[in-house]
PASEBA-1860 file (N, C-alpha, C; in nm, 3 decimals):
! residues 246
1> MRIHSLRI> 0.085/-0.119/0.000/0.000/0.000/0.000/0.089/0.124/0.000 ~ 0.078/0.206/-0.102/0.163/0.324/-0.115/0.080/0.443/-0.162 ~ 0.129/0.562/-0.132/0.069/0.683/-0.186/0.107/0.692/-0.333 ~ 0.008/0.700/-0.417/0.032/0.705/-0.561/0.051/0.848/-0.609 ~ -0.038/0.939/-0.568/-0.027/1.077/-0.617/-0.104/1.172/-0.527 ~ -0.069/1.298/-0.535/-0.136/1.407/-0.461/-0.167/1.519/-0.558 ~ -0.286/1.573/-0.546/-0.318/1.696/-0.618/-0.373/1.795/-0.518 ~ -0.306/1.908/-0.505/-0.347/2.010/-0.410/-0.380/2.138/-0.487
9> GRWRNLEH> -0.508/2.168/-0.499/-0.546/2.299/-0.551/-0.517/2.405/-0.447 ~ -0.558/2.372/-0.324/-0.527/2.459/-0.210/-0.544/2.379/-0.082 ~ -0.447/2.391/0.005/-0.452/2.328/0.138/-0.357/2.406/0.228 ~ -0.412/2.480/0.322/-0.333/2.569/0.408/-0.246/2.661/0.322 ~ -0.113/2.652/0.335/-0.026/2.742/0.258/0.021/2.681/0.127 ~ -0.033/2.565/0.090/0.007/2.499/-0.033/-0.096/2.524/-0.143 ~ -0.050/2.553/-0.262/-0.140/2.579/-0.375/-0.081/2.523/-0.503 ~ -0.167/2.473/-0.590/-0.132/2.433/-0.727/-0.014/2.337/-0.730
17> IELVLDVD> -0.031/2.224/-0.660/0.075/2.123/-0.652/0.020/1.990/-0.703 ~ 0.096/1.925/-0.786/0.064/1.789/-0.830/0.189/1.703/-0.817 ~ 0.177/1.593/-0.744/0.289/1.503/-0.722/0.249/1.362/-0.761 ~ 0.330/1.297/-0.841/0.315/1.155/-0.870/0.437/1.086/-0.811 ~ 0.414/0.999/-0.715/0.523/0.937/-0.641/0.559/0.801/-0.699 ~ 0.683/0.765/-0.684/0.732/0.634/-0.726/0.690/0.532/-0.621 ~ 0.594/0.446/-0.656/0.542/0.352/-0.557/0.644/0.245/-0.520 ~ 0.752/0.234/-0.597/0.857/0.137/-0.565/0.973/0.198/-0.487
25> ADYLCLVG> 0.966/0.327/-0.455/1.076/0.393/-0.385/1.089/0.340/-0.242 ~ 1.212/0.328/-0.195/1.237/0.283/-0.058/1.218/0.394/0.043 ~ 1.236/0.520/0.000/1.227/0.634/0.092/1.138/0.741/0.031 ~ 1.067/0.810/0.118/0.994/0.931/0.082/1.047/1.042/0.171 ~ 1.099/1.146/0.114/1.162/1.253/0.192/1.096/1.386/0.165 ~ 1.078/1.464/0.271/1.032/1.602/0.260/1.145/1.691/0.309 ~ 1.191/1.781/0.225/1.303/1.867/0.259/1.261/2.011/0.236 ~ 1.281/2.097/0.335/1.246/2.237/0.317/1.264/2.317/0.445
33> ENGTGKSS> 1.269/2.449/0.430/1.280/2.538/0.545/1.151/2.537/0.625 ~ 1.158/2.586/0.747/1.038/2.600/0.829/0.937/2.689/0.759 ~ 0.812/2.650/0.766/0.706/2.731/0.708/0.680/2.708/0.561 ~ 0.747/2.608/0.502/0.727/2.585/0.359/0.616/2.485/0.329 ~ 0.558/2.422/0.432/0.442/2.337/0.409/0.462/2.189/0.433 ~ 0.575/2.149/0.492/0.597/2.006/0.518/0.490/1.951/0.612 ~ 0.466/2.020/0.721/0.366/1.975/0.817/0.226/1.978/0.756 ~ 0.200/2.078/0.673/0.068/2.086/0.607/0.044/1.964/0.520
41> LLELLSVA> 0.147/1.920/0.450/0.134/1.802/0.365/0.107/1.678/0.449 ~ 0.178/1.663/0.560/0.157/1.548/0.647/0.019/1.550/0.711 ~ -0.028/1.669/0.744/-0.164/1.679/0.798/-0.267/1.634/0.695 ~ -0.245/1.671/0.570/-0.336/1.628/0.464/-0.337/1.475/0.455 ~ -0.221/1.413/0.462/-0.215/1.268/0.456/-0.285/1.204/0.576 ~ -0.276/1.269/0.691/-0.345/1.219/0.809/-0.496/1.222/0.791 ~ -0.547/1.334/0.738/-0.691/1.346/0.714/-0.736/1.243/0.611 ~ -0.657/1.228/0.503/-0.692/1.130/0.400/-0.692/0.989/0.457
49> AHHLGLTP> -0.593/0.957/0.540/-0.584/0.823/0.598/-0.709/0.789/0.678 ~ -0.762/0.886/0.750/-0.883/0.862/0.829/-1.001/0.830/0.737 ~ -1.018/0.909/0.633/-1.132/0.887/0.543/-1.115/0.762/0.457 ~ -0.992/0.715/0.442/-0.968/0.593/0.366/-0.972/0.469/0.455 ~ -1.013/0.486/0.580/-1.031/0.373/0.669/-0.907/0.325/0.739 ~ -0.799/0.402/0.734/-0.673/0.357/0.791/-0.655/0.396/0.936 ~ -0.729/0.494/0.986/-0.719/0.536/1.125/-0.858/0.565/1.179 ~ -0.879/0.550/1.309/-1.011/0.577/1.367/-1.036/0.724/1.393
57> GVALRRPH> -0.938/0.808/1.376/-0.956/0.951/1.401/-0.833/1.028/1.356 ~ -0.839/1.159/1.373/-0.730/1.247/1.333/-0.699/1.341/1.449 ~ -0.571/1.352/1.485/-0.529/1.444/1.591/-0.439/1.550/1.528 ~ -0.489/1.670/1.515/-0.413/1.781/1.457/-0.410/1.895/1.556 ~ -0.294/1.957/1.571/-0.286/2.073/1.660/-0.357/2.194/1.602 ~ -0.342/2.211/1.472/-0.408/2.324/1.407/-0.546/2.280/1.361 ~ -0.643/2.371/1.361/-0.777/2.332/1.316/-0.776/2.286/1.171 ~ -0.863/2.193/1.141/-0.885/2.152/1.003/-0.933/2.274/0.924
65> PRDRQDPH> -0.890/2.290/0.797/-0.938/2.404/0.718/-1.089/2.417/0.716 ~ -1.159/2.305/0.718/-1.305/2.309/0.723/-1.355/2.379/0.848 ~ -1.289/2.354/0.962/-1.333/2.412/1.089/-1.307/2.562/1.093 ~ -1.210/2.610/1.013/-1.183/2.752/1.004/-1.252/2.817/0.884 ~ -1.332/2.735/0.814/-1.402/2.780/0.693/-1.303/2.835/0.590 ~ -1.190/2.765/0.577/-1.090/2.801/0.477/-1.116/2.725/0.348 ~ -1.100/2.789/0.233/-1.112/2.716/0.107/-1.004/2.608/0.096 ~ -1.040/2.496/0.040/-0.943/2.391/0.013/-0.995/2.301/-0.098
73> DVDVTLEV> -0.902/2.233/-0.166/-0.938/2.147/-0.279/-0.823/2.049/-0.299 ~ -0.845/1.921/-0.263/-0.736/1.824/-0.266/-0.785/1.687/-0.312 ~ -0.693/1.612/-0.372/-0.713/1.470/-0.402/-0.589/1.395/-0.352 ~ -0.609/1.283/-0.285/-0.500/1.194/-0.246/-0.533/1.055/-0.299 ~ -0.444/1.000/-0.383/-0.467/0.870/-0.445/-0.373/0.767/-0.382 ~ -0.431/0.657/-0.337/-0.356/0.552/-0.269/-0.360/0.424/-0.353 ~ -0.243/0.365/-0.376/-0.234/0.237/-0.447/-0.250/0.124/-0.346 ~ -0.356/0.043/-0.361/-0.386/-0.059/-0.260/-0.396/-0.200/-0.317
81> RDIVSLEA> -0.376/-0.217/-0.446/-0.396/-0.348/-0.507/-0.304/-0.453/-0.446 ~ -0.188/-0.410/-0.392/-0.095/-0.508/-0.337/-0.147/-0.572/-0.208 ~ -0.242/-0.509/-0.140/-0.294/-0.569/-0.017/-0.445/-0.592/-0.019 ~ -0.513/-0.540/-0.121/-0.657/-0.563/-0.135/-0.680/-0.637/-0.266 ~ -0.713/-0.763/-0.257/-0.731/-0.845/-0.376/-0.874/-0.835/-0.426 ~ -0.893/-0.871/-0.552/-1.029/-0.875/-0.608/-1.113/-0.977/-0.533 ~ -1.051/-1.086/-0.490/-1.125/-1.187/-0.415/-1.178/-1.131/-0.284 ~ -1.094/-1.049/-0.215/-1.139/-0.989/-0.090/-1.257/-0.896/-0.114
89> VRNIAAAQ> -1.251/-0.820/-0.222/-1.361/-0.729/-0.254/-1.488/-0.808/-0.284 ~ -1.475/-0.916/-0.359/-1.593/-0.998/-0.391/-1.653/-1.060/-0.265 ~ -1.568/-1.104/-0.172/-1.619/-1.164/-0.049/-1.699/-1.064/0.033 ~ -1.651/-0.942/0.040/-1.724/-0.839/0.115/-1.855/-0.804/0.044 ~ -1.849/-0.798/-0.090/-1.969/-0.764/-0.167/-2.076/-0.871/-0.154 ~ -2.036/-0.995/-0.127/-2.133/-1.104/-0.116/-2.234/-1.078/-0.005 ~ -2.193/-1.003/0.097/-2.283/-0.970/0.208/-2.362/-0.843/0.183 ~ -2.341/-0.782/0.067/-2.412/-0.656/0.033/-2.473/-0.672/-0.106
97> PHVSLEHL> -2.583/-0.742/-0.117/-2.641/-0.774/-0.249/-2.682/-0.652/-0.331 ~ -2.698/-0.537/-0.267/-2.737/-0.417/-0.341/-2.619/-0.354/-0.415 ~ -2.496/-0.400/-0.387/-2.377/-0.343/-0.450/-2.343/-0.423/-0.575 ~ -2.327/-0.355/-0.687/-2.294/-0.419/-0.813/-2.142/-0.425/-0.832 ~ -2.094/-0.538/-0.883/-1.953/-0.554/-0.916/-1.930/-0.552/-1.067 ~ -2.022/-0.492/-1.137/-2.015/-0.489/-1.283/-1.885/-0.430/-1.334 ~ -1.833/-0.328/-1.265/-1.714/-0.257/-1.313/-1.587/-0.297/-1.238 ~ -1.591/-0.406/-1.162/-1.475/-0.442/-1.081/-1.350/-0.466/-1.166
105> DSWDGTVI> -1.367/-0.529/-1.281/-1.251/-0.559/-1.365/-1.186/-0.434/-1.423 ~ -1.257/-0.320/-1.419/-1.200/-0.193/-1.469/-1.131/-0.113/-1.361 ~ -1.138/-0.161/-1.237/-1.074/-0.089/-1.126/-0.923/-0.094/-1.143 ~ -0.857/0.020/-1.124/-0.712/0.028/-1.145/-0.630/0.002/-1.018 ~ -0.694/-0.038/-0.910/-0.621/-0.070/-0.787/-0.596/0.047/-0.695 ~ -0.659/0.162/-0.722/-0.640/0.280/-0.637/-0.773/0.323/-0.574 ~ -0.760/0.396/-0.463/-0.874/0.467/-0.406/-0.833/0.613/-0.391 ~ -0.930/0.702/-0.407/-0.903/0.845/-0.413/-0.985/0.917/-0.307
113> FQSTGVRH> -0.915/0.990/-0.221/-0.981/1.077/-0.123/-0.989/1.217/-0.183 ~ -1.108/1.276/-0.184/-1.128/1.411/-0.234/-1.193/1.496/-0.126 ~ -1.143/1.617/-0.109/-1.201/1.709/-0.011/-1.201/1.850/-0.069 ~ -1.314/1.919/-0.055/-1.329/2.054/-0.110/-1.402/2.141/-0.010 ~ -1.356/2.265/0.005/-1.424/2.366/0.085/-1.434/2.495/0.005 ~ -1.552/2.556/0.004/-1.577/2.673/-0.080/-1.647/2.781/0.003 ~ -1.598/2.903/-0.009/-1.667/3.017/0.050/-1.768/3.074/-0.050 ~ -1.885/3.113/-0.002/-1.987/3.173/-0.088/-2.063/3.279/-0.008
121> PDGDPPQP> -1.993/3.388/0.027/-2.053/3.488/0.117/-2.174/3.558/0.058 ~ -2.182/3.569/-0.075/-2.289/3.650/-0.134/-2.382/3.570/-0.224 ~ -2.376/3.441/-0.219/-2.460/3.363/-0.309/-2.505/3.232/-0.249 ~ -2.577/3.155/-0.328/-2.625/3.026/-0.285/-2.508/2.927/-0.278 ~ -2.512/2.833/-0.187/-2.403/2.736/-0.177/-2.399/2.648/-0.301 ~ -2.280/2.611/-0.346/-2.270/2.520/-0.460/-2.318/2.380/-0.423 ~ -2.364/2.308/-0.521/-2.408/2.172/-0.498/-2.286/2.079/-0.491 ~ -2.278/1.996/-0.388/-2.167/1.901/-0.382/-2.180/1.798/-0.494
129> PPYTGTST> -2.072/1.734/-0.530/-2.079/1.631/-0.635/-2.161/1.512/-0.586 ~ -2.205/1.427/-0.678/-2.284/1.310/-0.636/-2.202/1.213/-0.553 ~ -2.273/1.140/-0.471/-2.213/1.035/-0.388/-2.106/1.091/-0.295 ~ -2.143/1.197/-0.226/-2.054/1.259/-0.129/-2.063/1.183/0.003 ~ -1.947/1.159/0.064/-1.946/1.087/0.190/-1.992/1.173/0.306 ~ -1.929/1.288/0.326/-1.966/1.380/0.432/-1.972/1.521/0.374 ~ -2.059/1.602/0.429/-2.070/1.741/0.383/-2.108/1.830/0.499 ~ -2.065/1.955/0.490/-2.093/2.056/0.591/-2.134/2.184/0.520
137> SVPGYSSW> -2.239/2.247/0.570/-2.281/2.374/0.510/-2.327/2.468/0.621 ~ -2.263/2.584/0.627/-2.300/2.690/0.719/-2.311/2.817/0.637 ~ -2.374/2.922/0.688/-2.384/3.045/0.609/-2.248/3.092/0.558 ~ -2.235/3.101/0.428/-2.114/3.153/0.367/-2.005/3.050/0.340 ~ -2.029/2.922/0.375/-1.922/2.822/0.355/-1.982/2.683/0.344 ~ -1.928/2.606/0.249/-1.968/2.466/0.232/-1.843/2.381/0.210 ~ -1.846/2.257/0.258/-1.737/2.163/0.234/-1.793/2.023/0.220 ~ -1.718/1.939/0.151/-1.759/1.801/0.135/-1.637/1.714/0.109
145> TRVLAGGG> -1.651/1.587/0.140/-1.547/1.489/0.114/-1.612/1.366/0.051 ~ -1.533/1.292/-0.023/-1.580/1.163/-0.073/-1.459/1.076/-0.107 ~ -1.483/0.946/-0.113/-1.380/0.847/-0.148/-1.432/0.767/-0.266 ~ -1.351/0.758/-0.371/-1.389/0.688/-0.493/-1.283/0.585/-0.530 ~ -1.325/0.481/-0.598/-1.231/0.387/-0.657/-1.183/0.443/-0.790 ~ -1.052/0.426/-0.818/-0.995/0.481/-0.940/-1.020/0.393/-1.062 ~ -0.992/0.450/-1.178/-1.008/0.376/-1.302/-1.109/0.436/-1.396 ~ -1.154/0.558/-1.366/-1.251/0.623/-1.453/-1.387/0.556/-1.452
153> LPDVAAFQ> -1.426/0.500/-1.339/-1.553/0.430/-1.329/-1.668/0.530/-1.320 ~ -1.790/0.490/-1.357/-1.907/0.575/-1.331/-1.917/0.607/-1.183 ~ -1.973/0.724/-1.152/-1.973/0.772/-1.013/-2.031/0.670/-0.916 ~ -2.146/0.612/-0.949/-2.208/0.519/-0.855/-2.120/0.396/-0.833 ~ -2.058/0.345/-0.940/-1.971/0.228/-0.927/-1.845/0.263/-0.848 ~ -1.788/0.382/-0.875/-1.666/0.425/-0.804/-1.694/0.441/-0.656 ~ -1.810/0.495/-0.621/-1.845/0.517/-0.481/-1.869/0.384/-0.409 ~ -1.946/0.295/-0.471/-1.977/0.167/-0.407/-1.853/0.080/-0.394
161> LAGLVVTA> -1.771/0.076/-0.499/-1.650/-0.005/-0.494/-1.553/0.049/-0.390 ~ -1.544/0.182/-0.377/-1.457/0.241/-0.274/-1.498/0.196/-0.135 ~ -1.629/0.186/-0.111/-1.675/0.139/0.019/-1.630/-0.003/0.048 ~ -1.633/-0.089/-0.054/-1.586/-0.227/-0.037/-1.437/-0.231/-0.012 ~ -1.361/-0.149/-0.086/-1.215/-0.148/-0.070/-1.176/-0.096/0.067 ~ -1.242/0.010/0.114/-1.212/0.064/0.247/-1.240/-0.042/0.354 ~ -1.350/-0.115/0.340/-1.380/-0.222/0.435/-1.272/-0.329/0.433 ~ -1.225/-0.364/0.312/-1.117/-0.463/0.301/-0.989/-0.411/0.364
169> LQQRPEVL> -0.959/-0.283/0.345/-0.840/-0.224/0.408/-0.847/-0.234/0.559 ~ -0.963/-0.204/0.615/-0.977/-0.205/0.760/-0.958/-0.345/0.819 ~ -0.978/-0.446/0.739/-0.964/-0.583/0.788/-0.823/-0.639/0.773 ~ -0.734/-0.561/0.710/-0.599/-0.606/0.689/-0.513/-0.588/0.814 ~ -0.427/-0.684/0.848/-0.341/-0.668/0.965/-0.238/-0.557/0.948 ~ -0.209/-0.519/0.820/-0.110/-0.413/0.798/-0.162/-0.276/0.836 ~ -0.294/-0.262/0.850/-0.351/-0.131/0.878/-0.337/-0.101/1.027 ~ -0.260/0.004/1.059/-0.238/0.044/1.196/-0.324/0.165/1.228
177> HLYVDAER> -0.371/0.175/1.350/-0.447/0.292/1.392/-0.349/0.400/1.437 ~ -0.331/0.499/1.352/-0.233/0.604/1.375/-0.304/0.736/1.401 ~ -0.246/0.814/1.490/-0.289/0.951/1.508/-0.169/1.039/1.475 ~ -0.177/1.114/1.368/-0.064/1.192/1.321/-0.079/1.336/1.366 ~ 0.018/1.383/1.442/0.026/1.524/1.479/0.151/1.576/1.411 ~ 0.136/1.631/1.293/0.252/1.660/1.209/0.347/1.761/1.272 ~ 0.294/1.862/1.339/0.382/1.964/1.397/0.467/1.907/1.509 ~ 0.413/1.810/1.581/0.487/1.753/1.693/0.587/1.649/1.645
185> VFPRGFSC> 0.545/1.565/1.550/0.629/1.457/1.504/0.742/1.506/1.415 ~ 0.718/1.613/1.338/0.819/1.664/1.246/0.848/1.810/1.275 ~ 0.921/1.839/1.386/0.944/1.978/1.423/1.059/2.044/1.350 ~ 1.138/1.968/1.273/1.258/2.023/1.212/1.238/2.048/1.064 ~ 1.343/2.102/0.999/1.333/2.138/0.858/1.354/2.022/0.763 ~ 1.391/1.905/0.814/1.413/1.790/0.727/1.339/1.671/0.784 ~ 1.261/1.604/0.699/1.185/1.488/0.741/1.206/1.377/0.640 ~ 1.249/1.260/0.686/1.270/1.147/0.597/1.219/1.023/0.668
193> FTDLSEFV> 1.134/0.943/0.601/1.080/0.827/0.667/1.056/0.716/0.565 ~ 1.063/0.593/0.613/1.033/0.478/0.528/0.906/0.409/0.573 ~ 0.876/0.410/0.700/0.758/0.342/0.751/0.729/0.396/0.890 ~ 0.642/0.332/0.962/0.603/0.382/1.094/0.721/0.395/1.188 ~ 0.820/0.306/1.178/0.933/0.312/1.270/1.007/0.444/1.259 ~ 1.009/0.504/1.136/1.078/0.631/1.120/0.999/0.744/1.188 ~ 0.865/0.737/1.181/0.786/0.835/1.256/0.823/0.828/1.404 ~ 0.828/0.706/1.454/0.858/0.686/1.596/0.997/0.738/1.630
201> TVEFERRA> 1.095/0.712/1.541/1.232/0.754/1.567/1.242/0.905/1.579 ~ 1.176/0.978/1.490/1.180/1.125/1.496/1.122/1.175/1.627 ~ 1.007/1.119/1.666/0.946/1.162/1.792/1.034/1.121/1.909 ~ 1.095/1.005/1.902/1.187/0.954/2.004/1.300/1.054/2.027 ~ 1.361/1.100/1.917/1.471/1.196/1.928/1.426/1.327/1.991 ~ 1.311/1.376/1.948/1.265/1.506/1.998/1.244/1.504/2.150 ~ 1.176/1.400/2.196/1.149/1.394/2.340/1.279/1.373/2.419 ~ 1.371/1.300/2.361/1.499/1.280/2.428/1.572/1.413/2.444
209> REKAMDLS> 1.571/1.496/2.340/1.638/1.627/2.350/1.575/1.711/2.460 ~ 1.443/1.707/2.468/1.374/1.788/2.569/1.412/1.744/2.710 ~ 1.432/1.615/2.728/1.460/1.562/2.861/1.609/1.544/2.886 ~ 1.692/1.589/2.791/1.838/1.583/2.804/1.885/1.441/2.834 ~ 1.828/1.346/2.763/1.865/1.207/2.785/1.968/1.163/2.683 ~ 2.050/1.067/2.725/2.149/1.009/2.637/2.092/0.877/2.585 ~ 2.062/0.870/2.455/1.986/0.757/2.403/2.063/0.682/2.297 ~ 2.029/0.559/2.280/2.069/0.484/2.162/1.946/0.473/2.074
217> LDRSAMCR> 1.959/0.512/1.947/1.844/0.512/1.858/1.844/0.391/1.764 ~ 1.917/0.287/1.800/1.904/0.168/1.718/1.771/0.100/1.749 ~ 1.730/0.008/1.663/1.598/-0.053/1.679/1.587/-0.133/1.808 ~ 1.701/-0.182/1.861/1.693/-0.261/1.984/1.642/-0.176/2.099 ~ 1.675/-0.045/2.098/1.629/0.042/2.205/1.481/0.070/2.194 ~ 1.423/0.039/2.077/1.282/0.066/2.056/1.195/-0.055/2.084 ~ 1.256/-0.171/2.107/1.173/-0.290/2.122/1.204/-0.369/2.248 ~ 1.283/-0.313/2.338/1.305/-0.380/2.465/1.276/-0.280/2.576
225> GPDGPGRV> 1.229/-0.326/2.685/1.197/-0.235/2.795/1.081/-0.289/2.877 ~ 1.039/-0.215/2.977/0.940/-0.267/3.072/0.804/-0.290/3.011 ~ 0.772/-0.226/2.899/0.640/-0.246/2.840/0.636/-0.360/2.739 ~ 0.746/-0.430/2.722/0.746/-0.547/2.635/0.787/-0.515/2.493 ~ 0.795/-0.617/2.409/0.838/-0.600/2.270/0.747/-0.504/2.194 ~ 0.808/-0.425/2.109/0.730/-0.336/2.025/0.694/-0.203/2.088 ~ 0.717/-0.187/2.215/0.688/-0.061/2.281/0.809/0.030/2.273 ~ 0.787/0.159/2.264/0.896/0.255/2.254/0.928/0.308/2.393
233> CTRSRNGS> 1.057/0.302/2.430/1.099/0.344/2.563/1.217/0.440/2.552 ~ 1.231/0.526/2.649/1.350/0.609/2.659/1.450/0.541/2.751 ~ 1.580/0.560/2.722/1.684/0.501/2.806/1.768/0.615/2.862 ~ 1.773/0.624/2.991/1.847/0.732/3.056/1.994/0.695/3.069 ~ 2.074/0.790/3.122/2.218/0.766/3.133/2.252/0.649/3.223 ~ 2.168/0.619/3.320/2.198/0.506/3.409/2.153/0.372/3.350 ~ 2.101/0.374/3.226/2.067/0.250/3.159/1.924/0.204/3.181 ~ 1.847/0.273/3.264/1.710/0.230/3.290/1.618/0.276/3.177
241> FSPLRK> 1.506/0.205/3.160/1.410/0.236/3.055/1.281/0.289/3.117 ~ 1.216/0.377/3.047/1.082/0.420/3.087/0.999/0.438/2.961 ~ 0.868/0.405/2.968/0.785/0.411/2.848/0.778/0.554/2.793 ~ 0.776/0.563/2.662/0.762/0.693/2.596/0.613/0.716/2.576 ~ 0.560/0.818/2.642/0.417/0.847/2.635/0.396/0.990/2.593 ~ 0.276/1.015/2.537/0.243/1.149/2.493/0.218/1.239/2.613
END
């Protein structure tokens, strides 16, 4: 499961950006000065992950653009064919007889998260596109989100198939429940990660600096300690471990 592409019409301080990522790359790196939008991009991925069924919620320090009634327009495309098989989709559809699999063979293996927010201070609110997942409308502002299956499918087929794919994703053991706080996890001007362990390592370093601890950042220091295997612990100068907590 990899991020395939991003299209940002507007999201916080980012505008008119289109990225197509190499799904076979070993590393994804964000490099830039403070204030150039690295955290904004990670926040977008966090919001998309929630709507794509990968996390049960989103933890952001800054308000979502929707909550501030800020205009935004984004698409995030995720390549999932490597972990969501056609057989898994068919099995889930078997319990939902109202869902048609007529266009399943045309699915390109991606799901697309779309989110739009529009200000309309002097006119009627625009109509959201068909098959919108969530929508919000208050005087002067409207927003909506939806998740579609890729491949140029008809709207109803793309919407229904996306629901099956998201359900299949949620049932995969690879799907971790993550809460991404981009400003906290990536406080510096350079961010480079390969998987969840790199997120943990960056946060591990930051908290260690704050507490003036002398740490070993090899993986062994991240998987041994009083909370058992897989738990992240800090190691002080006297060699003792304590759990790393928010």
